[in-house]
KOLSE-202495 format. One line per 3 residues: number of its first residue (from 1); for each residue x, y, z of C-alpha. Coordinates in Angstrom, 2 decimals, decimal comma. Example, Ala and Ser with C-alpha at 12.3 -4.5 7.8 and 13.67 -1.06 7.14 Angstrom:
BEGIN
1) 12,30/-4,50/7,80 | 13,67/-1,06/7,14 $
***
This chain:
BEGIN
1) 93,52/47,93/48,13 | 95,04/45,98/51,04 | 94,82/48,46/53,88 $
4) 94,35/52,01/54,88 | 97,79/52,90/56,23 | 100,64/52,97/53,69 $
7) 103,65/50,98/54,83 | 105,91/51,81/51,93 | 108,22/53,93/54,08 $
10) 108,87/50,95/56,35 | 108,80/48,32/53,64 | 111,18/50,29/51,42 $
13) 113,78/50,20/54,16 | 116,41/48,01/52,44 | 118,13/46,92/55,66 $
16) 116,67/44,84/58,46 | 118,94/43,28/61,08 | 118,37/41,19/64,19 $
19) 115,13/39,79/65,64 | 116,03/36,33/64,33 | 114,41/34,51/67,25 $
22) 111,08/36,27/66,69 | 111,19/35,90/62,91 | 111,99/32,18/63,15 $
25) 108,87/31,59/65,28 | 106,76/33,65/62,88 | 108,12/31,99/59,72 $
28) 107,56/28,52/61,17 | 103,91/29,49/61,62 | 103,69/30,96/58,12 $
31) 104,99/27,76/56,52 | 102,75/25,41/58,51 | 99,57/25,18/56,43 $
34) 97,81/23,27/59,22 | 98,75/25,70/62,01 | 96,14/27,17/64,32 $
37) 95,23/30,83/63,95 | 97,69/32,92/65,89 | 98,12/36,21/67,76 $
40) 101,62/37,72/67,81 | 102,18/40,60/70,26 | 105,27/42,78/69,68 $
43) 105,97/45,00/72,70 | 108,62/47,43/73,86 | 109,49/51,06/74,47 $
46) 109,31/53,71/71,77 | 112,16/53,48/69,25 | 112,93/49,82/70,02 $
49) 111,87/48,69/66,52 | 108,27/47,47/66,90 | 107,03/49,08/63,69 $
52) 110,05/47,81/61,72 | 109,49/44,23/62,89 | 105,76/44,52/62,16 $
55) 106,51/45,72/58,62 | 109,01/42,90/58,17 | 106,45/40,31/59,28 $
58) 103,91/41,83/56,87 | 106,47/41,57/54,06 | 107,32/37,92/54,87 $
61) 103,63/37,00/54,96 | 103,15/38,46/51,46 | 106,08/36,35/50,23 $
64) 104,21/33,27/51,50 | 101,11/34,40/49,55 | 99,12/35,58/52,56 $
67) 96,46/38,26/52,12 | 97,51/41,14/54,35 | 95,83/44,15/55,95 $
70) 97,91/46,79/57,70 | 96,18/49,12/60,20 | 97,50/52,03/62,24 $
73) 95,98/52,52/65,69 | 96,25/56,28/65,20 | 93,72/56,13/62,35 $
76) 91,36/53,31/63,36 | 87,75/53,77/64,51 | 87,36/53,54/68,28 $
79) 84,05/51,68/68,66 | 83,39/47,96/68,01 | 80,69/48,58/65,40 $
82) 82,71/51,07/63,36 | 85,86/48,91/63,63 | 83,97/45,86/62,30 $
85) 82,56/47,93/59,44 | 86,05/49,24/58,70 | 87,57/45,76/58,53 $
88) 84,59/44,59/56,46 | 85,32/47,22/53,82 | 89,01/46,31/53,70 $
91) 88,28/42,60/53,32 | 85,95/43,13/50,37 | 88,90/43,24/48,00 $
94) 89,59/39,61/48,94 | 86,08/38,24/49,40 | 83,32/40,25/47,75 $
97) 80,20/38,50/49,08 | 80,71/37,85/52,79 | 84,10/39,27/53,71 $
100) 83,74/38,87/57,49 | 82,92/35,18/56,98 | 86,54/34,72/55,83 $
103) 87,78/36,20/59,11 | 85,51/34,36/61,54 | 84,86/31,03/59,74 $
106) 87,27/30,89/56,79 | 85,37/28,22/54,85 | 87,68/28,47/51,82 $
109) 90,92/28,24/53,84 | 92,21/31,66/52,84 | 95,41/32,66/54,67 $
112) 95,11/36,17/56,09 | 97,36/38,39/58,23 | 96,02/41,46/60,04 $
115) 98,76/43,82/61,31 | 97,97/46,63/63,78 | 100,62/49,21/64,66 $
118) 100,36/51,62/67,64 | 97,78/49,38/69,34 | 98,03/51,49/72,53 $
121) 96,11/54,21/70,66 | 93,06/51,89/70,62 | 92,65/52,23/74,40 $
124) 88,83/52,41/74,20 | 88,71/49,37/71,95 | 91,42/47,13/73,38 $
127) 89,34/45,14/75,90 | 86,69/44,34/73,29 | 89,32/43,54/70,65 $
130) 91,29/41,13/72,86 | 88,42/39,40/74,62 | 85,58/39,49/72,09 $
133) 86,95/40,03/68,57 | 89,97/37,69/68,68 | 88,18/34,71/70,34 $
136) 85,73/34,71/67,39 | 88,47/34,25/64,77 | 88,48/31,13/62,61 $
139) 90,43/28,19/64,02 | 92,90/28,08/61,11 | 94,52/30,40/58,61 $
142) 94,22/33,76/60,40 | 97,11/35,69/61,93 | 96,97/38,87/63,98 $
145) 100,15/40,86/64,68 | 99,93/43,69/67,22 | 102,65/46,23/68,02 $
148) 102,08/47,78/71,46 | 104,14/49,50/74,14 | 103,23/47,01/76,86 $
151) 102,82/43,21/76,70 | 99,21/42,02/76,36 | 98,48/38,94/78,51 $
154) 95,97/37,00/76,40 | 95,12/33,29/76,55 | 92,57/31,82/74,12 $
157) 92,13/28,06/73,74 | 91,92/27,86/69,93 | 94,32/30,74/69,17 $
160) 98,09/30,25/69,31 | 99,59/33,21/71,21 | 103,19/34,40/70,92 $
163) 104,70/37,31/72,86 | 107,67/39,18/71,36 | 109,03/41,64/73,97 $
166) 111,80/43,50/72,14 | 115,15/44,48/73,61 | 118,02/46,48/72,12 $
169) 120,06/45,07/69,26 | 123,37/43,41/70,05 | 126,59/45,27/69,34 $
172) 127,24/42,93/66,38 | 123,78/43,64/64,93 | 124,34/47,38/65,30 $
175) 127,64/47,08/63,42 | 125,92/45,00/60,74 | 123,26/47,70/60,25 $
178) 125,84/50,50/59,99 | 127,99/48,49/57,56 | 125,00/47,91/55,29 $
181) 123,83/51,52/55,31 | 127,06/53,55/55,27 | 130,58/53,54/53,89 $
184) 132,20/54,58/57,18 | 135,63/53,36/58,24 | 135,77/50,43/60,72 $
187) 136,74/52,62/63,69 | 133,89/55,05/62,93 | 131,47/52,11/62,72 $
190) 132,62/50,81/66,09 | 132,29/54,26/67,70 | 128,81/54,75/66,28 $
193) 127,67/51,29/67,39 | 128,93/52,02/70,91 | 127,16/55,38/71,13 $
196) 123,73/54,24/69,94 | 123,19/51,59/72,66 | 121,56/49,13/70,26 $
199) 118,38/51,26/70,04 | 117,11/50,92/66,44 | 115,72/54,46/66,28 $
202) 119,01/55,85/67,56 | 120,90/53,80/64,97 | 118,69/55,06/62,13 $
205) 118,99/58,70/63,25 | 122,75/58,48/63,75 | 123,33/56,81/60,38 $
208) 121,14/59,41/58,68 | 123,11/62,21/60,35 | 126,50/60,71/59,54 $
211) 125,63/60,24/55,87 | 123,86/63,58/55,29 | 125,41/66,11/57,66 $
214) 128,67/67,92/56,92 | 129,34/68,37/60,66 | 127,61/65,49/62,45 $
217) 127,18/65,61/66,23 | 125,87/62,38/67,77 | 124,75/64,31/70,87 $
220) 121,86/65,65/68,78 | 120,72/62,05/68,36 | 120,67/61,63/72,14 $
223) 118,55/64,76/72,54 | 116,17/63,60/69,79 | 115,72/60,21/71,44 $
226) 115,10/61,85/74,82 | 112,47/64,10/73,26 | 110,71/61,10/71,70 $
229) 110,72/59,22/74,99 | 109,39/62,21/76,93 | 106,67/62,84/74,32 $
232) 104,89/59,83/75,80 | 104,79/61,56/79,22 | 101,74/63,78/78,74 $
235) 101,05/64,52/82,44 | 103,30/67,21/83,93 | 102,90/65,59/87,37 $
238) 104,89/62,55/86,15 | 108,05/64,51/85,24 | 109,52/64,72/88,79 $
241) 108,82/61,00/89,30 | 110,56/60,19/86,04 | 113,59/62,27/87,02 $
244) 113,97/60,17/90,18 | 113,94/56,98/88,08 | 116,56/58,47/85,75 $
247) 118,90/58,56/88,77 | 117,83/55,51/90,80 | 118,07/51,83/89,94 $
250) 114,46/51,43/91,09 | 111,88/53,31/93,14 | 108,53/52,51/94,71 $
253) 105,85/54,94/95,84 | 107,41/55,31/99,30 | 110,91/56,07/97,93 $
256) 109,51/58,58/95,42 | 107,77/60,41/98,27 | 110,93/60,38/100,39 $
259) 113,05/61,88/97,58 | 110,49/64,47/96,45 | 109,35/65,39/99,95 $
262) 105,67/65,22/99,04 | 102,87/62,75/98,55 | 102,74/60,81/95,27 $
265) 99,20/59,84/94,30 | 98,42/56,23/93,48 | 97,06/57,37/90,11 $
268) 100,33/59,08/89,19 | 102,25/55,97/90,25 | 100,02/53,78/88,08 $
271) 100,30/56,18/85,13 | 104,09/56,06/85,49 | 103,94/52,26/85,41 $
274) 101,99/52,36/82,13 | 104,75/54,15/80,20 | 106,41/51,93/77,59 $
277) 109,93/52,55/78,90 | 109,08/51,72/82,53 | 109,74/48,14/83,64 $
280) 108,68/46,33/86,78 | 111,33/45,69/89,44 | 110,89/43,35/92,45 $
283) 111,02/46,46/94,68 | 109,06/48,92/92,53 | 109,56/50,45/89,08 $
286) 112,67/50,99/86,96 | 113,58/52,69/83,71 | 114,40/50,56/80,70 $
289) 118,21/50,50/80,44 | 118,39/52,18/77,04 | 115,86/54,89/77,96 $
292) 117,79/55,54/81,16 | 121,02/55,95/79,22 | 119,60/58,60/76,87 $
295) 117,60/60,50/79,48 | 120,59/60,58/81,83 | 122,87/61,93/79,08 $
298) 120,35/64,64/78,28 | 119,85/65,53/81,97 | 123,63/65,80/82,42 $
301) 123,95/68,13/79,44 | 121,03/70,35/80,45 | 121,27/70,63/84,24 $
304) 124,41/69,00/85,69 | 124,13/70,81/89,04 | 120,49/69,81/89,62 $
307) 121,30/66,24/88,53 | 124,08/66,08/91,12 | 121,77/67,41/93,86 $
310) 119,02/64,94/92,90 | 121,58/62,15/92,96 | 122,55/62,98/96,53 $
313) 118,89/63,14/97,60 | 118,17/59,75/96,00 | 121,18/58,14/97,69 $
316) 120,11/59,52/101,08 | 116,63/58,06/100,60 | 118,04/54,67/99,63 $
319) 120,45/54,82/102,56 | 117,47/55,21/104,90 | 115,85/52,19/103,21 $
322) 119,01/50,17/103,86 | 119,13/51,01/107,57 | 115,59/49,69/108,09 $
325) 115,61/46,80/105,61 | 115,29/43,12/106,45 | 118,30/40,88/105,92 $
328) 116,84/39,45/102,70 | 116,34/42,92/101,18 | 119,69/44,41/102,13 $
331) 121,70/42,91/99,25 | 119,33/44,37/96,63 | 119,37/47,83/98,23 $
334) 123,15/47,72/98,72 | 123,65/46,82/95,05 | 121,41/49,71/93,96 $
337) 123,36/52,12/96,21 | 126,66/51,00/94,71 | 125,45/51,39/91,12 $
340) 124,11/54,87/91,83 | 127,41/55,84/93,43 | 129,38/54,41/90,52 $
343) 127,50/56,66/88,09 | 128,91/59,71/89,93 | 132,54/58,63/90,19 $
346) 135,06/60,96/88,52 | 135,93/59,58/85,08 | 139,66/60,02/85,65 $
349) 140,48/56,35/86,12 | 140,37/53,68/83,44 | 138,38/51,36/85,74 $
352) 135,71/54,01/86,37 | 135,58/55,67/82,93 | 132,64/53,85/81,38 $
355) 132,09/55,08/77,81 | 128,43/54,08/78,06 | 126,13/52,08/80,27 $
358) 127,28/48,45/80,18 | 124,13/46,48/79,46 | 125,00/43,87/76,82 $
361) 126,95/41,71/79,25 | 125,94/39,95/82,45 | 127,49/38,03/85,31 $
364) 126,77/34,45/86,30 | 128,10/31,26/87,80 | 130,60/28,79/86,39 $
367) 129,47/25,96/84,11 | 131,64/23,00/83,08 | 132,12/24,12/79,46 $
370) 133,64/27,45/80,63 | 136,94/26,00/81,84 | 139,00/26,04/78,58 $
373) 137,96/29,65/77,92 | 138,80/30,61/81,52 | 142,30/29,21/81,06 $
376) 142,63/31,37/77,93 | 141,52/34,43/79,92 | 143,95/33,51/82,67 $
379) 146,88/33,09/80,27 | 146,18/36,55/78,88 | 145,95/38,01/82,40 $
382) 149,25/36,39/83,39 | 150,98/37,99/80,38 | 150,55/41,49/81,82 $
385) 150,10/40,83/85,57 | 152,79/38,39/86,77 | 156,23/37,23/85,73 $
388) 156,21/34,20/83,46 | 157,54/31,72/86,03 | 154,30/32,14/88,05 $
391) 151,89/31,37/85,20 | 151,55/27,64/85,87 | 150,78/28,23/89,54 $
394) 147,72/30,28/88,57 | 146,52/27,65/86,10 | 146,90/24,93/88,75 $
397) 145,01/27,10/91,23 | 142,16/27,63/88,74 | 141,83/23,87/88,19 $
400) 141,76/23,33/91,96 | 139,06/25,88/92,82 | 136,84/24,74/89,96 $
403) 136,65/21,45/91,83 | 136,56/22,69/95,44 | 135,25/26,31/95,43 $
406) 133,35/26,90/92,14 | 131,17/29,62/93,73 | 134,29/31,74/94,27 $
409) 134,43/32,41/90,49 | 132,12/35,04/89,00 | 131,88/34,78/85,21 $
412) 131,21/37,75/82,93 | 129,31/36,67/79,81 | 128,61/38,40/76,51 $
415) 125,39/38,60/74,52 | 125,93/35,00/73,34 | 126,61/33,63/76,86 $
418) 130,34/33,22/76,16 | 132,76/33,96/79,06 | 134,60/37,23/78,47 $
421) 135,81/37,90/82,01 | 136,12/36,44/85,50 | 136,66/37,49/89,10 $
424) 138,14/35,01/91,59 | 137,70/35,96/95,25 | 137,75/33,55/98,22 $
427) 136,50/34,01/101,75 | 139,47/33,12/103,95 | 138,31/30,26/106,20 $
430) 139,73/27,13/107,77 | 138,58/25,28/104,65 | 140,09/27,61/102,02 $
433) 143,26/28,55/103,94 | 145,26/25,40/102,99 | 144,58/25,92/99,27 $
436) 145,49/29,62/99,42 | 148,65/28,91/101,42 | 149,67/26,25/98,91 $
439) 149,49/28,66/95,95 | 149,99/32,13/97,46 | 152,24/31,74/100,50 $
442) 154,21/34,94/99,77 | 151,08/37,06/99,42 | 149,52/35,73/102,64 $
445) 152,79/36,25/104,52 | 152,75/39,85/103,32 | 149,14/40,34/104,42 $
448) 149,10/38,54/107,79 | 151,33/37,70/110,70 | 151,35/33,99/111,56 $
451) 148,81/34,56/114,35 | 146,77/36,95/112,17 | 146,57/34,28/109,50 $
454) 145,17/31,75/111,98 | 142,68/34,22/113,50 | 141,43/35,38/110,08 $
457) 140,70/31,78/109,09 | 138,78/31,17/112,33 | 136,78/34,40/112,09 $
460) 135,97/33,88/108,37 | 135,42/37,59/107,76 | 138,13/38,36/105,18 $
463) 137,87/38,14/101,39 | 141,06/37,51/99,42 | 140,62/38,65/95,80 $
466) 143,00/36,63/93,63 | 142,49/38,09/90,17 | 140,02/39,91/87,96 $
469) 140,36/39,66/84,20 | 138,48/40,45/81,00 | 139,07/40,23/77,28 $
472) 140,82/43,13/75,63 | 139,71/42,45/72,05 | 136,08/43,51/72,42 $
475) 135,13/46,55/70,38 | 132,12/47,50/72,55 | 133,97/47,89/75,87 $
478) 137,55/48,15/77,07 | 139,06/45,54/79,36 | 139,27/48,11/82,16 $
481) 135,56/48,96/81,87 | 134,61/45,31/82,24 | 137,02/44,83/85,14 $
484) 135,55/47,91/86,81 | 132,08/46,45/86,42 | 133,15/43,13/87,97 $
487) 134,77/44,90/90,93 | 131,65/46,98/91,63 | 129,44/43,87/91,56 $
490) 131,68/42,14/94,10 | 131,68/45,08/96,53 | 128,14/44,23/97,61 $
493) 129,61/41,27/99,52 | 130,86/43,72/102,17 | 127,31/44,66/103,15 $
496) 127,30/41,85/105,71 | 130,32/43,35/107,52 | 133,48/41,91/105,93 $
499) 136,87/43,15/104,77 | 138,92/42,57/101,63 | 142,71/42,48/101,37 $
502) 144,53/42,31/98,05 | 148,18/42,44/97,00 | 148,16/44,78/93,97 $
505) 150,87/45,71/91,47 | 148,82/47,56/88,81 | 149,13/51,32/89,39 $
508) 145,77/52,24/87,83 | 144,02/49,54/89,85 | 145,67/50,76/93,06 $
511) 144,54/54,31/92,31 | 140,98/53,07/91,61 | 140,86/51,08/94,86 $
514) 142,03/54,14/96,83 | 139,23/56,15/95,19 | 136,61/53,76/96,58 $
517) 138,04/53,66/100,09 | 140,81/51,06/100,17 | 143,79/51,88/102,40 $
520) 147,27/51,02/101,15 | 150,44/49,97/102,91 | 153,80/48,76/101,60 $
523) 154,86/45,12/101,67 | 157,68/44,16/104,03 | 159,87/42,77/101,22 $
526) 160,00/42,35/97,44 | 158,65/38,79/97,25 | 155,29/39,96/95,79 $
529) 156,77/42,50/93,34 | 156,84/41,90/89,59 | 159,90/42,69/87,51 $
532) 158,26/45,95/86,44 | 156,13/47,06/89,41 | 156,18/47,25/93,20 $
535) 153,43/45,52/95,16 | 151,23/47,22/97,75 | 148,71/45,78/100,18 $
538) 145,24/47,29/99,67 | 142,61/46,83/102,38 | 138,97/47,81/102,82 $
541) 137,57/46,97/106,26 | 133,81/47,27/106,82 | 133,62/44,94/109,81 $
544) 132,86/47,82/112,17 | 131,71/50,48/109,71 | 128,17/50,56/108,24 $
547) 128,10/49,72/104,55 | 125,79/52,65/103,76 | 128,13/55,15/105,45 $
550) 131,03/53,91/103,32 | 129,02/54,23/100,09 | 127,86/57,76/100,92 $
553) 131,40/58,75/101,88 | 132,59/57,56/98,45 | 130,28/59,95/96,64 $
556) 132,46/62,73/95,25 | 131,88/66,40/95,78 | 130,53/68,28/92,79 $
559) 133,33/68,43/90,24 | 134,81/71,91/89,75 | 138,43/70,99/88,94 $
562) 139,52/72,30/85,55 | 143,14/71,11/85,51 | 144,33/68,53/82,97 $
565) 145,45/65,21/84,49 | 147,20/62,10/83,18 | 143,91/60,22/83,33 $
568) 142,20/62,95/81,31 | 144,85/62,49/78,63 | 144,48/58,71/78,69 $
571) 140,74/59,11/78,07 | 141,43/61,64/75,30 | 143,69/59,09/73,61 $
574) 141,13/56,30/74,05 | 138,47/58,42/72,29 | 140,78/60,11/69,79 $
577) 138,69/58,87/66,83 | 135,50/60,50/68,15 | 135,34/64,33/68,07 $
580) 131,91/64,35/69,72 | 133,32/62,60/72,80 | 136,46/64,73/72,79 $
583) 134,36/67,89/73,10 | 133,98/67,34/76,86 | 137,73/68,04/77,24 $
586) 137,64/71,48/75,55 | 137,42/73,21/78,93 | 140,78/71,67/79,86 $
589) 142,58/72,93/76,74 | 142,64/76,69/76,36 | 142,95/76,78/72,56 $
592) 140,32/74,16/71,65 | 136,74/75,21/70,94 | 135,34/71,80/69,93 $
595) 136,16/68,10/69,73 | 137,68/68,39/66,26 | 140,17/70,95/67,61 $
598) 141,12/68,59/70,49 | 141,62/65,75/68,00 | 143,72/67,90/65,67 $
601) 145,90/69,21/68,50 | 146,67/65,76/69,91 | 147,28/64,14/66,52 $
604) 149,62/66,97/65,55 | 151,73/66,32/68,64 | 151,74/62,55/68,05 $
607) 152,99/62,92/64,47 | 155,48/65,68/65,28 | 156,89/64,35/68,53 $
610) 159,27/67,02/69,76 | 160,13/65,86/73,27 | 159,14/62,20/72,76 $
613) 161,57/59,33/72,21 | 160,93/57,26/69,10 | 159,77/54,38/71,32 $
616) 157,27/56,59/73,13 | 155,84/57,88/69,85 | 155,54/54,36/68,45 $
619) 153,81/53,08/71,62 | 151,22/55,91/71,60 | 150,43/55,57/67,90 $
622) 150,17/51,78/68,12 | 148,06/51,88/71,31 | 145,52/54,51/70,37 $
625) 145,64/55,20/66,61 | 146,70/52,10/64,69 | 145,45/49,35/67,02 $
628) 142,94/50,92/69,45 | 141,41/48,48/71,98 | 143,80/45,73/70,91 $
631) 146,80/45,60/73,21 | 148,06/42,32/71,75 | 148,50/43,83/68,27 $
634) 149,91/47,07/69,67 | 152,58/45,26/71,67 | 153,47/43,06/68,69 $
637) 153,72/46,11/66,40 | 156,20/47,76/68,78 | 158,27/44,57/69,06 $
640) 158,49/44,91/72,84 | 157,69/42,83/75,89 | 154,49/43,74/77,74 $
643) 156,46/45,19/80,64 | 158,56/47,43/78,37 | 155,48/48,47/76,38 $
646) 153,56/49,56/79,48 | 156,62/51,38/80,87 | 157,02/53,42/77,67 $
649) 153,26/54,04/77,47 | 153,09/55,38/81,03 | 156,00/57,77/80,45 $
652) 154,65/58,89/77,07 | 151,20/59,74/78,43 | 152,77/61,71/81,28 $
655) 154,91/63,60/78,75 | 151,89/64,28/76,52 | 149,97/65,60/79,55 $
658) 152,74/68,08/80,29 | 152,80/69,21/76,64 | 149,01/69,68/76,42 $
661) 148,95/71,59/79,72 | 151,31/74,28/78,40 $
***
């Protein structure tokens, strides 16, 4: 008998993915016969995979011929004396005469692993366990693995301590899990990986539903996850505080009181902080990204009107914080305001229509090894943004600013730190003006008069965005989603009272910029036009307007429009393989009761294209059915230039909108 809690249900699980960094550290310890005794602490929110990793570590220890004991905090005695007696009885199967001697002195060099799941349930015992029991362990041969919601800061001289704070699985690991547990088609696997946010519990529930249900609905998974998260919140007084954190990027006690209009006790604030899915933020507390995603989805489904009202209240409170903040704090508050506002934008534009919270990528600064990949990104951007004769100018410009203005390049990196996007924006000054004039004379002539050009350089208050680009072959996010994210991150630069002026030719980008407050005006001539699109000058000027006022003004009114638009149809096409996502568009189509009906209606039109030209049909099928999220393959399949492809696609989507609106 090795323990009291059966682990067969976890150990039988045939698939385990990810956690390679943690397992490598653990296996190195297992294989080192001279290693010190060790404490491994696995921590993270509910559903993040603590129990699965604990079971995996228990399994690997058995393979290395360790004696193992597996305990569950839900079933353990809660006093030191009874716990010691309990462990004594379990150890007797290994060492009949003096079993505790093996644990505390280990004279025979036995190798033993003690695993404890749900350690937070041992609240009355934890101080004694960490500061009295563990320090008495033998110097060698003993391992303790604890799975707990919160990290446990422990430092003991003769015990090696390792902390394993768990995060969500990467997109690739999610795909790997689904591939090993289902026989779904590649597009279904990609959709499922996107929807489950890398949360292991969500993955397991979704896979179980997809393989066992005749009519699976992934929204049920979201509601199940939300229920599990909220089960941890036993005090009713914490629910309003948690709702504020669902909406805000962070909140401290003062902000919570401002939003709720009442006093928040210090005890409630501390209890909130103790929840496994609450993280510390430099300015207060924040929800774990994955927990926030699920709770927000559930809130939106249950009470959209109250969510909207709470959102407005939270933004007003943060706006007040911004008006009184010190200069060093303003950037953090401004960034939080922008992200909150972004969550409420209408999803009718490809740059604002995030399919899920983007959390597996991050932005950073340029490093030397990035340059070849940036040139690849730039070449791809040139293929759909400028005429071919201008390509080399952009490559020369990139080489120049890497040497002279490296901080003007913001790099978007994936889970493996590889560049997948970039944003180049320069502050127009007397130093940068010569370089910009050398490479973009036509654009600057369109933006400024000769005197305006000189004054702008002297005043150094104007940003000139040059380009923003991202890969289009990622299955987790679309290029437009990543570009939208990069744009939002850069907007915080205006907090200090600046303006931005850009010459834009992309219609969707121009529409997006207008949505967030940019004013447009025509260019004086055609020198900035491409062969397929007319250029416009887009300007956002916050030199005399408070940043907070602009952000609040951007917040849309509560959405009550039920008419089908071109951007609705574009989003329908982008999610055509996912009936659960298509269900949100039922209200716009009079004869569709669920997502499957929307899918069937659209696919029927695409395959029986009365009213489409053959080119338009081919472009739509290649773009959204045969090669979704892969523009390069779609263009090649249609045997067209990029310009012709996009022209046919734009007309076809407009035609499809008219047909669906009938």
